[in-house]
C-alpha positions as CSV (number, residue, x, y, z in Angstrom):
1,X,-0.9,-42.0,14.9
2,X,-2.8,-38.8,14.1
3,X,-3.4,-36.4,16.9
4,X,-7.2,-35.9,17.6
5,X,-9.2,-32.6,17.5
6,X,-12.2,-32.1,19.7
7,X,-15.1,-29.8,18.4
8,X,-17.5,-28.6,21.0
9,X,-20.7,-27.3,19.3
10,X,-22.6,-27.0,22.6
11,X,-20.7,-26.5,25.9
12,X,-19.4,-23.9,28.2
13,X,-17.0,-22.6,25.5
14,X,-17.6,-23.8,21.8
15,X,-14.7,-24.3,19.4
16,X,-11.9,-26.4,18.7
17,X,-9.6,-28.0,21.5
18,X,-6.5,-29.9,21.0
19,X,-6.7,-32.2,24.2
20,X,-9.5,-34.3,25.7
21,X,-8.8,-32.7,29.2
22,X,-9.7,-29.4,27.7
23,X,-12.8,-30.6,25.9
24,X,-14.0,-32.2,28.9
25,X,-13.9,-29.0,30.8
26,X,-16.3,-27.5,28.4
27,X,-18.8,-30.5,28.2
28,X,-18.9,-32.3,31.6
29,X,-22.0,-31.4,33.4
30,X,-23.1,-29.1,30.7
31,X,-26.9,-29.9,29.8
32,X,-27.1,-31.1,26.3
33,X,-23.5,-30.8,25.4
34,X,-22.5,-31.8,21.9
35,X,-18.9,-32.5,21.0
36,X,-17.1,-34.8,18.7
37,X,-13.6,-35.8,17.8
38,X,-11.7,-35.4,14.4
39,X,-8.3,-36.1,12.9
40,X,-8.8,-33.4,10.3
41,X,-9.3,-29.8,11.2
42,X,-11.4,-28.8,8.1
43,X,-14.0,-31.6,8.8
44,X,-14.0,-30.5,12.5
45,X,-14.9,-26.9,11.4
46,X,-17.5,-28.1,9.0
47,X,-19.3,-30.1,11.8
48,X,-18.9,-27.2,14.3
49,X,-20.5,-24.9,11.9
50,X,-23.2,-27.1,11.1
51,X,-22.2,-28.0,7.5
52,X,-22.2,-31.8,7.5
53,X,-23.3,-33.2,4.2
54,X,-25.2,-36.5,3.9
55,X,-23.0,-39.4,2.9
56,X,-23.4,-39.6,-0.8
57,X,-25.1,-42.5,-2.5
58,X,-22.9,-45.0,-4.0
59,X,-22.7,-44.1,-7.7
60,X,-23.7,-46.7,-10.3
61,X,-21.1,-48.3,-12.5
62,X,-21.3,-46.6,-15.9
63,X,-22.7,-48.7,-18.7
64,X,-20.3,-50.3,-20.9
65,X,-20.0,-49.0,-24.5
66,X,-21.9,-46.0,-23.6
67,X,-19.6,-43.0,-23.0
68,X,-21.2,-39.8,-21.8
69,X,-21.9,-37.2,-24.4
70,X,-21.1,-34.4,-22.1
71,X,-17.4,-33.3,-22.1
72,X,-15.8,-32.2,-18.7
73,X,-15.8,-28.6,-18.3
74,X,-12.5,-27.4,-16.6
75,X,-12.7,-25.1,-13.6
76,X,-11.7,-21.4,-14.4
77,X,-8.1,-20.7,-13.3
78,X,-7.7,-18.2,-10.5
79,X,-6.7,-14.7,-11.5
80,X,-2.9,-14.2,-11.4
81,X,-1.6,-11.9,-8.6
82,X,-0.3,-9.4,-11.2
83,X,-3.8,-9.0,-12.8
84,X,-5.1,-7.9,-9.3
85,X,-5.2,-4.3,-7.7
86,X,-4.0,-5.6,-4.5
87,X,-2.3,-8.7,-3.1
88,X,-3.0,-8.9,0.5
89,X,-1.9,-11.5,3.3
90,X,-3.7,-11.7,6.5
91,X,-3.2,-13.4,9.8
92,X,-4.5,-13.7,13.3
93,X,-3.1,-14.9,16.5
94,X,-4.4,-15.7,20.1
95,X,-1.8,-16.6,22.9
96,X,-4.3,-18.5,24.9
97,X,-7.5,-19.5,23.0
98,X,-10.3,-18.7,23.8
99,X,-10.3,-15.4,25.8
100,X,-6.6,-14.7,25.7
101,X,-4.5,-11.8,24.3
102,X,-4.6,-11.7,20.5
103,X,-3.5,-9.8,17.5
104,X,-4.4,-9.4,13.7
105,X,-2.1,-8.3,10.9
106,X,-2.3,-7.3,7.2
107,X,0.3,-6.9,4.6
108,X,-1.0,-5.4,1.4
109,X,0.8,-4.9,-1.8
110,X,-0.4,-2.4,-4.3
111,X,0.3,-4.1,-7.7
112,X,0.5,-0.9,-9.7
113,X,2.9,0.9,-7.6
114,X,4.7,-2.2,-5.5
115,X,4.0,-0.2,-2.5
116,X,3.7,-2.5,0.6
117,X,1.5,-1.3,3.6
118,X,1.6,-3.1,7.0
119,X,-1.4,-2.8,9.4
120,X,-1.9,-4.6,12.8
121,X,-3.5,-4.2,16.2
122,X,-4.4,-6.6,19.2
123,X,-7.0,-7.2,21.8
124,X,-6.5,-8.2,25.3
125,X,-9.4,-10.8,25.4
126,X,-10.3,-12.6,22.1
127,X,-10.0,-15.8,20.1
128,X,-7.9,-16.9,17.1
129,X,-10.8,-16.9,14.8
130,X,-12.1,-13.4,15.6
131,X,-8.5,-12.2,14.9
132,X,-8.4,-13.9,11.6
133,X,-11.8,-12.5,10.7
134,X,-10.7,-9.1,11.8
135,X,-7.6,-9.3,9.8
136,X,-9.6,-9.9,6.7
137,X,-12.1,-7.1,7.6
138,X,-9.2,-4.6,7.9
139,X,-7.7,-5.8,4.6
140,X,-10.9,-5.2,2.7
141,X,-11.5,-1.9,4.4
142,X,-8.0,-0.8,3.3
143,X,-8.5,-1.8,-0.3
144,X,-10.8,0.7,-2.2
145,X,-14.4,-0.4,-3.0
146,X,-14.6,-2.2,-6.3
147,X,-11.0,-3.1,-6.6
148,X,-9.6,-6.7,-7.4
149,X,-7.9,-8.4,-4.4
150,X,-6.1,-11.5,-4.0
151,X,-6.4,-12.4,-0.3
152,X,-4.1,-14.9,1.2
153,X,-4.7,-16.7,4.5
154,X,-3.7,-19.7,6.4
155,X,-7.2,-20.0,8.1
156,X,-9.5,-22.6,6.5
157,X,-12.2,-21.3,8.9
158,X,-11.9,-17.9,7.2
159,X,-11.7,-19.1,3.7
160,X,-14.4,-21.7,3.8
161,X,-16.6,-19.5,5.7
162,X,-16.9,-16.7,3.2
163,X,-16.6,-18.8,0.1
164,X,-18.7,-21.8,1.1
165,X,-20.7,-21.5,4.3
166,X,-21.9,-17.9,4.4
167,X,-24.5,-18.1,1.8
168,X,-26.4,-21.0,3.8
169,X,-26.1,-19.1,7.0
170,X,-27.7,-16.0,5.4
171,X,-30.5,-18.1,3.9
172,X,-31.3,-19.5,7.5
173,X,-31.0,-16.0,9.1
174,X,-27.5,-16.3,10.2
175,X,-28.0,-19.8,11.8
176,X,-26.0,-23.0,11.0
177,X,-27.5,-26.2,9.7
178,X,-28.4,-27.3,13.2
179,X,-30.4,-24.2,14.1
180,X,-27.7,-22.6,16.4
181,X,-26.7,-19.1,15.9
182,X,-23.5,-18.7,13.8
183,X,-20.4,-17.9,16.0
184,X,-18.9,-14.5,15.4
185,X,-21.9,-13.4,13.5
186,X,-21.1,-9.6,13.6
187,X,-17.6,-10.3,12.1
188,X,-19.1,-12.5,9.2
189,X,-21.7,-9.8,8.5
190,X,-19.3,-7.1,8.0
191,X,-16.9,-9.3,6.1
192,X,-19.6,-10.5,3.9
193,X,-20.4,-6.8,3.1
194,X,-16.9,-6.1,2.3
195,X,-16.4,-9.1,0.3
196,X,-19.4,-8.3,-1.9
197,X,-18.1,-4.7,-2.5
198,X,-14.7,-5.9,-3.9
199,X,-13.7,-8.5,-6.5
200,X,-11.9,-10.9,-4.2
201,X,-10.1,-13.9,-5.0
202,X,-9.4,-16.0,-1.9
203,X,-6.2,-18.2,-1.4
204,X,-5.4,-20.8,1.3
205,X,-1.6,-21.0,2.2
206,X,-0.1,-23.5,4.8
207,X,1.2,-21.5,7.6
208,X,4.7,-21.7,9.1
209,X,6.3,-23.2,5.8
210,X,8.4,-20.1,4.9
211,X,5.9,-18.2,2.7
212,X,7.4,-14.7,3.3
213,X,4.5,-12.4,3.6
214,X,2.5,-15.0,5.6
215,X,5.4,-15.3,7.9
216,X,5.6,-11.5,8.2
217,X,1.8,-11.3,9.1
218,X,2.3,-14.0,11.8
219,X,5.1,-12.0,13.3
220,X,3.1,-8.8,13.3
221,X,0.0,-10.4,14.7
222,X,2.0,-12.2,17.5
223,X,3.8,-8.9,18.5
224,X,0.4,-7.1,19.0
225,X,-0.9,-10.1,21.1
226,X,2.4,-10.2,23.2
227,X,1.7,-6.4,24.2
228,X,-1.3,-7.7,26.5
229,X,0.6,-10.5,28.3
């Protein structure tokens, strides 16, 4: 049986919660509370950020003996790491989410020289998502403006936010589709500015599966968070 994830869009604290008991604390007795359960974290984030899409209409069956005249166009491949200027892994950690001690980390490799730079810091009261965003911000501050950057993250929230959702948020004046303000807006504004001043290729990697630099980022971020326990 798949474990449920609870998304709270309106409540005492908004975000994702892993247990019904934690979700209840945020919504019980809260006027106009909005929450929903999911089995997929990506879908939960999309709903939380007001990015639901209408159920697509059922496609008509193609007419027989009338093949389409348009050939499928393959998507462009991602630029290989060795053609980048920097390959950067980022991670964020929060020991108690939300408002617990957290940390962020960056491991950046200069492709031309092979030099590896590690950056990290922490905060006594933050959230996991803020630390993920801050890690990406610090990564792009480190890379000189205009450089080609491959940015690796295990956060779907970060990757989908900057590559899929931010354009809509900006069109709506930094509001989600439901009219509510975007969470962590200040971080997104800064990240969007940096994203547009670099040539960034975003990559998502699964966390905790032995990807060396991702694991190193995780260690650094948690070490910073632990300093505030």
